[in-house]
One Martini backbone bead per residue (centre of mass of N, CA, C, O) as a GRO file, in nm:
protein
  446
    1MET     BB    1   4.769   1.532  13.652
    2VAL     BB    2   4.643   1.773  13.513
    3GLU     BB    3   4.858   1.795  13.281
    4ILE     BB    4   4.796   1.516  13.158
    5ASP     BB    5   4.503   1.557  13.082
    6LYS     BB    6   4.560   1.800  12.897
    7ASN     BB    7   4.743   1.651  12.691
    8LEU     BB    8   4.539   1.439  12.609
    9ASN     BB    9   4.329   1.631  12.498
   10VAL     BB   10   4.502   1.750  12.284
   11TRP     BB   11   4.574   1.492  12.132
   12ARG     BB   12   4.281   1.410  12.066
   13GLU     BB   13   4.219   1.672  11.896
   14TYR     BB   14   4.431   1.616  11.691
   15GLN     BB   15   4.335   1.343  11.582
   16ARG     BB   16   4.053   1.447  11.494
   17ARG     BB   17   4.162   1.654  11.295
   18ILE     BB   18   4.315   1.457  11.113
   19GLN     BB   19   4.068   1.291  11.037
   20ARG     BB   20   3.897   1.514  10.914
   21ASN     BB   21   4.104   1.586  10.699
   22GLY     BB   22   4.106   1.309  10.556
   23GLN     BB   23   3.808   1.293  10.485
   24ARG     BB   24   3.806   1.535  10.314
   25SER     BB   25   4.022   1.436  10.105
   26VAL     BB   26   3.864   1.187  10.015
   27ALA     BB   27   3.608   1.337   9.922
   28ARG     BB   28   3.750   1.513   9.713
   29LYS     BB   29   3.839   1.263   9.539
   30ILE     BB   30   3.544   1.110   9.504
   31LEU     BB   31   3.334   1.313   9.406
   32PRO     BB   32   3.363   1.300   9.087
   33TRP     BB   33   3.293   0.992   9.074
   34VAL     BB   34   3.024   1.010   9.183
   35GLY     BB   35   2.903   1.199   8.979
   36LEU     BB   36   2.952   1.020   8.736
   37TRP     BB   37   2.784   0.781   8.824
   38ALA     BB   38   2.527   0.930   8.858
   39GLY     BB   39   2.498   1.018   8.565
   40ILE     BB   40   2.498   0.730   8.439
   41CYS     BB   41   2.244   0.635   8.594
   42LEU     BB   42   2.056   0.850   8.482
   43LEU     BB   43   2.089   0.786   8.182
   44ALA     BB   44   1.995   0.485   8.202
   45LEU     BB   45   1.714   0.556   8.305
   46ILE     BB   46   1.614   0.718   8.063
   47ILE     BB   47   1.657   0.488   7.850
   48VAL     BB   48   1.466   0.288   7.976
   49VAL     BB   49   1.205   0.467   7.965
   50LEU     BB   50   1.214   0.513   7.647
   51THR     BB   51   1.286   0.184   7.554
   52GLY     BB   52   1.110  -0.018   7.698
   53PRO     BB   53   0.862  -0.068   7.509
   54TRP     BB   54   1.026  -0.180   7.264
   55ILE     BB   55   1.166  -0.414   7.415
   56PHE     BB   56   0.902  -0.565   7.497
   57ALA     BB   57   0.788  -0.584   7.197
   58HIS     BB   58   1.063  -0.780   7.109
   59LEU     BB   59   1.096  -1.036   7.292
   60ASN     BB   60   0.927  -1.240   7.085
   61GLU     BB   61   1.136  -1.233   6.881
   62PRO     BB   62   1.322  -1.390   6.678
   63GLY     BB   63   1.623  -1.481   6.631
   64PRO     BB   64   1.896  -1.565   6.490
   65SER     BB   65   1.995  -1.785   6.295
   66ARG     BB   66   2.129  -2.125   6.327
   67PRO     BB   67   2.287  -2.391   6.292
   68GLY     BB   68   2.009  -2.615   6.284
   69ASP     BB   69   1.784  -2.439   6.244
   70VAL     BB   70   1.448  -2.379   6.181
   71GLU     BB   71   1.304  -2.252   5.911
   72ASN     BB   72   1.016  -2.026   5.907
   73ILE     BB   73   1.088  -1.894   5.625
   74GLU     BB   74   0.954  -1.874   5.322
   75GLU     BB   75   1.080  -1.929   5.019
   76PRO     BB   76   1.066  -1.851   4.708
   77GLN     BB   77   0.979  -2.035   4.442
   78GLN     BB   78   1.150  -2.158   4.194
   79LEU     BB   79   1.176  -2.152   3.848
   80SER     BB   80   1.178  -2.334   3.577
   81LYS     BB   81   1.196  -2.357   3.252
   82THR     BB   82   0.931  -2.512   3.207
   83GLU     BB   83   0.754  -2.329   3.398
   84VAL     BB   84   0.804  -2.071   3.227
   85THR     BB   85   0.667  -2.175   2.968
   86ASP     BB   86   0.389  -2.243   3.096
   87LEU     BB   87   0.332  -1.952   3.211
   88LEU     BB   88   0.340  -1.798   2.937
   89LEU     BB   89   0.120  -1.957   2.791
   90GLU     BB   90  -0.104  -1.908   2.999
   91GLY     BB   91  -0.084  -1.596   3.063
   92THR     BB   92  -0.097  -1.526   2.730
   93LYS     BB   93  -0.254  -1.717   2.541
   94ARG     BB   94  -0.018  -1.769   2.324
   95VAL     BB   95   0.059  -1.447   2.342
   96PHE     BB   96   0.357  -1.307   2.318
   97PRO     BB   97   0.486  -1.018   2.452
   98LEU     BB   98   0.721  -0.817   2.275
   99GLU     BB   99   0.853  -0.690   2.571
  100GLN     BB  100   1.034  -0.571   2.828
  101LYS     BB  101   0.748  -0.541   2.999
  102TYR     BB  102   0.518  -0.739   3.198
  103TYR     BB  103   0.194  -0.880   3.293
  104ILE     BB  104   0.081  -1.170   3.487
  105GLN     BB  105  -0.150  -1.413   3.575
  106ASN     BB  106  -0.116  -1.627   3.885
  107ASN     BB  107  -0.313  -1.743   4.111
  108GLY     BB  108  -0.393  -1.424   4.175
  109SER     BB  109  -0.115  -1.319   4.073
  110LEU     BB  110   0.125  -1.066   4.004
  111LEU     BB  111   0.359  -1.084   3.735
  112GLN     BB  112   0.692  -0.993   3.649
  113VAL     BB  113   0.810  -0.957   3.311
  114GLU     BB  114   1.149  -0.975   3.194
  115THR     BB  115   1.305  -0.906   2.908
  116SER     BB  116   1.563  -0.902   2.634
  117ILE     BB  117   1.441  -0.686   2.481
  118ASP     BB  118   1.489  -0.440   2.242
  119PRO     BB  119   1.263  -0.195   2.196
  120ASP     BB  120   1.390  -0.028   1.967
  121LEU     BB  121   1.457  -0.274   1.774
  122GLN     BB  122   1.189  -0.404   1.764
  123GLU     BB  123   1.028  -0.159   1.647
  124TYR     BB  124   1.210  -0.139   1.385
  125VAL     BB  125   1.151  -0.420   1.271
  126LYS     BB  126   0.847  -0.396   1.251
  127ARG     BB  127   0.832  -0.159   1.063
  128LEU     BB  128   0.994  -0.287   0.831
  129ILE     BB  129   0.802  -0.553   0.782
  130ASP     BB  130   0.496  -0.424   0.784
  131ARG     BB  131   0.550  -0.251   0.505
  132SER     BB  132   0.555  -0.516   0.358
  133PRO     BB  133   0.445  -0.739   0.086
  134THR     BB  134   0.527  -0.976   0.218
  135TYR     BB  135   0.414  -1.284   0.292
  136ARG     BB  136   0.669  -1.362   0.481
  137THR     BB  137   0.834  -1.280   0.807
  138ALA     BB  138   1.153  -1.339   0.977
  139VAL     BB  139   1.327  -1.207   1.285
  140VAL     BB  140   1.655  -1.254   1.426
  141VAL     BB  141   1.816  -1.120   1.729
  142MET     BB  142   2.148  -1.166   1.867
  143ARG     BB  143   2.383  -1.266   2.108
  144PRO     BB  144   2.656  -1.465   2.083
  145ASP     BB  145   2.782  -1.455   2.396
  146THR     BB  146   2.467  -1.514   2.543
  147GLY     BB  147   2.174  -1.558   2.381
  148GLN     BB  148   2.038  -1.294   2.357
  149ILE     BB  149   1.723  -1.165   2.275
  150LEU     BB  150   1.651  -0.865   2.096
  151ALA     BB  151   1.482  -0.985   1.843
  152LEU     BB  152   1.121  -1.107   1.757
  153ALA     BB  153   1.001  -1.091   1.433
  154ASN     BB  154   0.680  -1.106   1.258
  155HIS     BB  155   0.512  -1.156   0.924
  156ALA     BB  156   0.180  -1.163   0.778
  157ASP     BB  157  -0.060  -1.177   0.587
  158LEU     BB  158  -0.403  -1.164   0.637
  159GLY     BB  159  -0.427  -1.481   0.550
  160ARG     BB  160  -0.178  -1.561   0.796
  161GLN     BB  161  -0.269  -1.517   1.058
  162SER     BB  162  -0.101  -1.591   1.383
  163HIS     BB  163   0.005  -1.699   1.700
  164GLU     BB  164   0.246  -1.792   1.557
  165ASN     BB  165   0.595  -1.782   1.550
  166LEU     BB  166   0.800  -1.789   1.272
  167CYS     BB  167   1.079  -1.796   1.428
  168LEU     BB  168   0.983  -2.111   1.553
  169LYS     BB  169   0.958  -2.233   1.262
  170ALA     BB  170   1.023  -2.561   1.089
  171GLU     BB  171   0.920  -2.489   0.747
  172PHE     BB  172   1.192  -2.414   0.606
  173PRO     BB  173   1.416  -2.408   0.376
  174ALA     BB  174   1.761  -2.391   0.416
  175ALA     BB  175   1.939  -2.426   0.187
  176SER     BB  176   2.252  -2.267   0.185
  177LEU     BB  177   2.288  -2.273   0.503
  178PHE     BB  178   2.417  -2.569   0.499
  179LYS     BB  179   2.699  -2.483   0.410
  180ILE     BB  180   2.806  -2.449   0.702
  181VAL     BB  181   2.815  -2.748   0.772
  182ALA     BB  182   2.979  -2.860   0.537
  183ALA     BB  183   3.229  -2.682   0.592
  184ALA     BB  184   3.290  -2.774   0.877
  185ALA     BB  185   3.342  -3.069   0.805
  186ALA     BB  186   3.574  -3.022   0.599
  187ILE     BB  187   3.764  -2.876   0.797
  188GLU     BB  188   3.768  -3.067   1.047
  189ALA     BB  189   3.765  -3.375   0.892
  190ARG     BB  190   3.937  -3.299   0.592
  191GLY     BB  191   4.138  -3.035   0.582
  192PHE     BB  192   4.018  -2.787   0.500
  193THR     BB  193   4.057  -2.475   0.339
  194PRO     BB  194   3.988  -2.179   0.188
  195GLU     BB  195   4.210  -2.283  -0.044
  196THR     BB  196   4.064  -2.519  -0.137
  197THR     BB  197   4.013  -2.715  -0.426
  198VAL     BB  198   3.752  -2.746  -0.683
  199SER     BB  199   3.617  -2.910  -0.958
  200PHE     BB  200   3.391  -2.802  -1.224
  201ARG     BB  201   3.081  -2.786  -1.399
  202GLY     BB  202   2.927  -2.519  -1.510
  203GLN     BB  203   2.710  -2.373  -1.320
  204LYS     BB  204   2.672  -2.238  -0.998
  205TYR     BB  205   2.328  -2.281  -0.956
  206THR     BB  206   2.343  -2.570  -1.036
  207LEU     BB  207   2.238  -2.942  -1.038
  208TYR     BB  208   2.409  -3.192  -1.200
  209LYS     BB  209   2.534  -3.485  -1.276
  210SER     BB  210   2.745  -3.376  -1.487
  211GLN     BB  211   2.889  -3.185  -1.253
  212LEU     BB  212   2.991  -3.458  -1.066
  213ARG     BB  213   3.226  -3.536  -1.201
  214GLN     BB  214   3.577  -3.620  -1.192
  215SER     BB  215   3.625  -3.543  -1.451
  216LYS     BB  216   3.822  -3.350  -1.679
  217GLY     BB  217   3.788  -3.064  -1.876
  218ARG     BB  218   3.781  -2.773  -2.072
  219TYR     BB  219   3.521  -2.671  -1.873
  220SER     BB  220   3.660  -2.671  -1.617
  221LYS     BB  221   3.652  -2.547  -1.274
  222LYS     BB  222   3.848  -2.373  -1.046
  223MET     BB  223   3.796  -2.355  -0.682
  224THR     BB  224   3.757  -2.221  -0.384
  225LEU     BB  225   3.602  -2.240  -0.090
  226ARG     BB  226   3.569  -1.939  -0.049
  227GLU     BB  227   3.430  -1.879  -0.319
  228ALA     BB  228   3.202  -2.085  -0.302
  229PHE     BB  229   3.073  -1.975  -0.049
  230GLY     BB  230   3.032  -1.668  -0.138
  231ASP     BB  231   2.862  -1.779  -0.413
  232SER     BB  232   2.709  -2.041  -0.380
  233VAL     BB  233   2.822  -2.322  -0.500
  234ASN     BB  234   2.682  -2.620  -0.583
  235PRO     BB  235   2.890  -2.822  -0.725
  236PHE     BB  236   3.108  -2.801  -0.517
  237PHE     BB  237   2.936  -2.913  -0.272
  238GLY     BB  238   2.846  -3.177  -0.418
  239LYS     BB  239   3.131  -3.298  -0.443
  240MET     BB  240   3.214  -3.285  -0.151
  241GLY     BB  241   2.984  -3.470  -0.048
  242ILE     BB  242   3.068  -3.727  -0.205
  243TYR     BB  243   3.417  -3.724  -0.186
  244HIS     BB  244   3.443  -3.618   0.148
  245LEU     BB  245   3.195  -3.692   0.338
  246GLY     BB  246   2.921  -3.810   0.348
  247GLN     BB  247   2.674  -3.942   0.542
  248ASP     BB  248   2.798  -3.955   0.828
  249LEU     BB  249   2.930  -3.680   0.852
  250MET     BB  250   2.673  -3.506   0.791
  251THR     BB  251   2.510  -3.626   1.027
  252GLU     BB  252   2.697  -3.536   1.252
  253TYR     BB  253   2.694  -3.223   1.196
  254ALA     BB  254   2.396  -3.181   1.215
  255ASP     BB  255   2.388  -3.278   1.512
  256ARG     BB  256   2.575  -3.062   1.623
  257PHE     BB  257   2.364  -2.831   1.501
  258LEU     BB  258   2.057  -2.952   1.598
  259PHE     BB  259   1.946  -3.143   1.426
  260ASN     BB  260   1.691  -3.334   1.530
  261GLN     BB  261   1.641  -3.121   1.767
  262LEU     BB  262   1.562  -2.967   2.049
  263ILE     BB  263   1.535  -2.632   2.134
  264PRO     BB  264   1.596  -2.460   2.410
  265PHE     BB  265   1.327  -2.248   2.533
  266ASP     BB  266   1.079  -2.023   2.649
  267LEU     BB  267   0.972  -2.133   2.374
  268PRO     BB  268   0.846  -2.314   2.141
  269VAL     BB  269   1.044  -2.524   1.903
  270SER     BB  270   1.083  -2.632   1.620
  271MET     BB  271   1.226  -2.906   1.449
  272SER     BB  272   1.494  -2.945   1.277
  273SER     BB  273   1.539  -3.113   0.962
  274ILE     BB  274   1.708  -3.427   0.852
  275GLU     BB  275   1.801  -3.638   0.556
  276VAL     BB  276   2.070  -3.851   0.481
  277PRO     BB  277   2.162  -3.988   0.205
  278ASP     BB  278   2.349  -4.251   0.009
  279ASP     BB  279   2.342  -4.119  -0.244
  280ASP     BB  280   2.507  -3.901  -0.449
  281PHE     BB  281   2.291  -3.690  -0.526
  282GLY     BB  282   2.184  -3.662  -0.237
  283LEU     BB  283   2.455  -3.552  -0.119
  284ALA     BB  284   2.465  -3.309  -0.304
  285GLU     BB  285   2.207  -3.171  -0.203
  286ILE     BB  286   2.268  -3.142   0.081
  287ALA     BB  287   2.541  -2.991   0.088
  288SER     BB  288   2.410  -2.748  -0.099
  289GLY     BB  289   2.085  -2.709  -0.037
  290PHE     BB  290   1.938  -2.853  -0.300
  291ASN     BB  291   1.657  -2.862  -0.110
  292LYS     BB  292   1.333  -2.924   0.070
  293ARG     BB  293   1.384  -3.117   0.330
  294THR     BB  294   1.551  -2.918   0.463
  295VAL     BB  295   1.465  -2.779   0.782
  296MET     BB  296   1.411  -2.451   0.948
  297SER     BB  297   1.462  -2.203   1.177
  298PRO     BB  298   1.540  -1.874   1.244
  299LEU     BB  299   1.671  -1.941   1.513
  300HIS     BB  300   1.869  -2.152   1.412
  301ALA     BB  301   2.017  -1.971   1.218
  302ALA     BB  302   2.126  -1.777   1.433
  303LEU     BB  303   2.289  -1.995   1.589
  304MET     BB  304   2.488  -2.067   1.379
  305THR     BB  305   2.618  -1.781   1.348
  306ALA     BB  306   2.687  -1.743   1.649
  307THR     BB  307   2.891  -1.984   1.664
  308VAL     BB  308   3.099  -1.853   1.477
  309ALA     BB  309   3.123  -1.578   1.639
  310ASN     BB  310   3.187  -1.767   1.921
  311GLY     BB  311   3.408  -1.993   1.871
  312GLY     BB  312   3.199  -2.260   1.859
  313VAL     BB  313   2.979  -2.154   2.068
  314MET     BB  314   2.660  -2.243   2.176
  315MET     BB  315   2.422  -2.055   2.297
  316ALA     BB  316   2.164  -2.023   2.487
  317PRO     BB  317   1.855  -1.921   2.430
  318TRP     BB  318   1.696  -1.613   2.553
  319LEU     BB  319   1.399  -1.407   2.676
  320VAL     BB  320   1.391  -1.432   2.983
  321LYS     BB  321   1.527  -1.250   3.256
  322SER     BB  322   1.261  -1.214   3.467
  323ILE     BB  323   1.077  -1.299   3.768
  324LYS     BB  324   0.821  -1.141   3.975
  325ASP     BB  325   0.662  -1.062   4.240
  326GLU     BB  326   0.478  -0.840   4.433
  327SER     BB  327   0.735  -0.833   4.644
  328GLY     BB  328   1.003  -0.875   4.452
  329ASN     BB  329   1.058  -1.158   4.417
  330VAL     BB  330   1.270  -1.389   4.277
  331LEU     BB  331   1.176  -1.665   4.049
  332TYR     BB  332   1.349  -1.568   3.797
  333ASN     BB  333   1.685  -1.612   3.635
  334ALA     BB  334   1.896  -1.548   3.400
  335SER     BB  335   2.169  -1.780   3.265
  336PRO     BB  336   2.417  -1.800   3.083
  337SER     BB  337   2.471  -2.082   2.841
  338ALA     BB  338   2.589  -2.361   2.710
  339LEU     BB  339   2.474  -2.586   2.458
  340ALA     BB  340   2.719  -2.607   2.240
  341SER     BB  341   3.010  -2.757   2.051
  342PRO     BB  342   3.040  -2.815   1.716
  343ILE     BB  343   3.308  -2.652   1.710
  344THR     BB  344   3.608  -2.525   1.686
  345GLU     BB  345   3.782  -2.238   1.694
  346ALA     BB  346   3.939  -2.287   1.423
  347THR     BB  347   3.691  -2.338   1.248
  348ALA     BB  348   3.552  -2.071   1.306
  349ARG     BB  349   3.763  -1.894   1.172
  350GLU     BB  350   3.731  -2.010   0.891
  351LEU     BB  351   3.426  -1.947   0.867
  352LYS     BB  352   3.462  -1.637   0.880
  353VAL     BB  353   3.608  -1.616   0.609
  354LEU     BB  354   3.379  -1.717   0.433
  355MET     BB  355   3.157  -1.499   0.534
  356GLU     BB  356   3.328  -1.251   0.444
  357GLU     BB  357   3.324  -1.319   0.142
  358THR     BB  358   3.018  -1.265   0.098
  359VAL     BB  359   3.062  -0.950   0.142
  360ILE     BB  360   3.314  -0.875  -0.041
  361ALA     BB  361   3.245  -1.103  -0.321
  362GLY     BB  362   2.959  -1.206  -0.302
  363THR     BB  363   2.606  -1.217  -0.254
  364CYS     BB  364   2.654  -0.929  -0.055
  365ARG     BB  365   2.824  -0.691  -0.183
  366LYS     BB  366   2.600  -0.481  -0.267
  367THR     BB  367   2.431  -0.459  -0.001
  368PHE     BB  368   2.714  -0.411   0.190
  369ARG     BB  369   2.873  -0.169   0.073
  370ILE     BB  370   2.781   0.071   0.262
  371LEU     BB  371   2.921  -0.054   0.514
  372GLN     BB  372   3.213  -0.066   0.405
  373ARG     BB  373   3.228   0.257   0.358
  374ARG     BB  374   3.228   0.294   0.648
  375HIS     BB  375   3.457   0.390   0.869
  376ARG     BB  376   3.356   0.227   1.134
  377MET     BB  377   3.348  -0.060   0.974
  378LYS     BB  378   3.651  -0.123   1.006
  379ASP     BB  379   3.582  -0.221   1.325
  380VAL     BB  380   3.388  -0.446   1.174
  381GLU     BB  381   3.283  -0.767   1.158
  382LEU     BB  382   3.172  -0.925   0.846
  383GLY     BB  383   2.918  -1.172   0.790
  384ALA     BB  384   2.772  -1.427   0.550
  385LYS     BB  385   2.453  -1.597   0.440
  386THR     BB  386   2.281  -1.731   0.180
  387GLY     BB  387   1.941  -1.818   0.056
  388THR     BB  388   1.762  -1.991  -0.223
  389ILE     BB  389   1.409  -2.103  -0.252
  390ARG     BB  390   1.159  -2.292  -0.303
  391ASP     BB  391   0.898  -2.426  -0.186
  392GLN     BB  392   0.740  -2.720  -0.171
  393LEU     BB  393   0.504  -2.601  -0.382
  394GLY     BB  394   0.636  -2.363  -0.560
  395GLU     BB  395   0.496  -2.066  -0.488
  396HIS     BB  396   0.746  -1.962  -0.318
  397LYS     BB  397   1.003  -1.745  -0.224
  398CYS     BB  398   1.294  -1.822  -0.040
  399GLU     BB  399   1.477  -1.605   0.182
  400TRP     BB  400   1.820  -1.575   0.305
  401LEU     BB  401   1.984  -1.415   0.599
  402THR     BB  402   2.299  -1.451   0.764
  403ALA     BB  403   2.459  -1.265   1.028
  404PHE     BB  404   2.756  -1.077   1.134
  405ALA     BB  405   2.855  -0.834   1.400
  406LEU     BB  406   3.208  -0.742   1.517
  407PRO     BB  407   3.353  -0.561   1.725
  408VAL     BB  408   3.698  -0.515   1.801
  409ASN     BB  409   3.644  -0.364   2.098
  410GLY     BB  410   3.421  -0.564   2.248
  411GLU     BB  411   3.163  -0.517   2.178
  412PRO     BB  412   2.858  -0.601   2.120
  413GLY     BB  413   2.719  -0.828   1.908
  414LEU     BB  414   2.569  -0.974   1.613
  415ALA     BB  415   2.291  -1.196   1.520
  416VAL     BB  416   2.132  -1.248   1.198
  417ALA     BB  417   1.796  -1.350   1.091
  418ALA     BB  418   1.648  -1.360   0.764
  419LEU     BB  419   1.307  -1.413   0.636
  420THR     BB  420   1.165  -1.437   0.307
  421VAL     BB  421   0.826  -1.462   0.155
  422HIS     BB  422   0.734  -1.466  -0.170
  423GLY     BB  423   0.498  -1.361  -0.388
  424GLU     BB  424   0.379  -1.188  -0.631
  425ARG     BB  425   0.525  -0.987  -0.459
  426LEU     BB  426   0.817  -0.800  -0.396
  427GLY     BB  427   0.969  -0.746  -0.109
  428VAL     BB  428   1.159  -0.723   0.122
  429ARG     BB  429   1.483  -0.808   0.163
  430ALA     BB  430   1.690  -0.998   0.362
  431LYS     BB  431   1.939  -0.827   0.315
  432ASP     BB  432   1.812  -0.549   0.387
  433ILE     BB  433   1.738  -0.617   0.679
  434ALA     BB  434   2.021  -0.672   0.786
  435LYS     BB  435   2.154  -0.406   0.706
  436LYS     BB  436   1.954  -0.217   0.872
  437ILE     BB  437   2.010  -0.338   1.151
  438ILE     BB  438   2.310  -0.271   1.164
  439GLN     BB  439   2.279   0.030   1.123
  440HIS     BB  440   2.094   0.088   1.364
  441GLN     BB  441   2.265  -0.038   1.606
  442PHE     BB  442   2.532   0.143   1.504
  443SER     BB  443   2.439   0.433   1.401
  444TYR     BB  444   2.368   0.433   1.096
  445GLU     BB  445   2.331   0.587   0.803
  446GLY     BB  446   2.104   0.468   0.526
   0.00000   0.00000   0.00000
């Protein structure tokens, strides 16, 4: 009996030893995990202690908006084109500063206006025209493909100083610039090509009824449209207006090119006007530009040439690039857009041929010869149209030159319109202004 109790005690001690060994083994296995979790809990406690104040400070902030939530933050109100015009005129007291950036006050706030002006080009044009004794001068330079105004400069003698920008005034006879519209109508609606011929009598720059007869005589001359456009031959276009175009067609194409319509712009632009009569001689005068009743603005002249250079698409002109408030919020941002498509791309190509003839062998050949001789100008398409006429009172001589310069490598091109009104003294010529602008912008010397 004693032996049994002894064996039982030995067995119990053995079982206790096995249990203790098992517990030690389990403890050894879970101890690393316990340490790891303890470390994680300690780290979490430290993070809570350090970030707790920030978390509680932001508990009341609104969360991200979801579809259907009411937006509590007010977005800056965007300005319309009309509001931009009103703002500029009010904030600048009708004197628009043609700078790249400037500031205006509006309802106690300071707004930053960024314009499309190229400051280097604007300053160059201003120096060019301000030192001339020309009675009045206006110059517009723009990009044909975007409508961006790069320079908008004007000058008047001391007796004619005004807050109005002459570039936007439609009080100047369009003269032979209207030949662009007449040629477009003839090409697109009457099947003319640059090589289509018309016969006429007399001198190139006169316009008499005797020159407009259909009968041919020994003194009649035959000339192509390309030659007549380049040399701005009045009787050629006069006969074309009578026998090929007529009142309705010329009125239609004048309308396509935005005559008798307001041109939308960041500043007010006077309306270019025309009235096409129904009598033969009146039609001849209108088609050739040999009249003082058809008037236009220099901005409109630049748009017409830009349309030809841009494949028949007239881009809306713009001067204000952006407007921002004091917080940097954008209130207005310019977006290039098409204003009209007066002609097809095919017609624009033919008109470019005509305008290139003006530079190669026409009324601009001497002035633009220096550009044509430049090596790099071989990679730039040049075209132009001139116009010369006395003003309505016959007191001053008005000269026009509108031109395009288009690099064939795809770089941005130029459309330039220059108007010079000469008084007693002859100042810088419109042709020279356009030539120098092209030289300057394309970094050519001379």
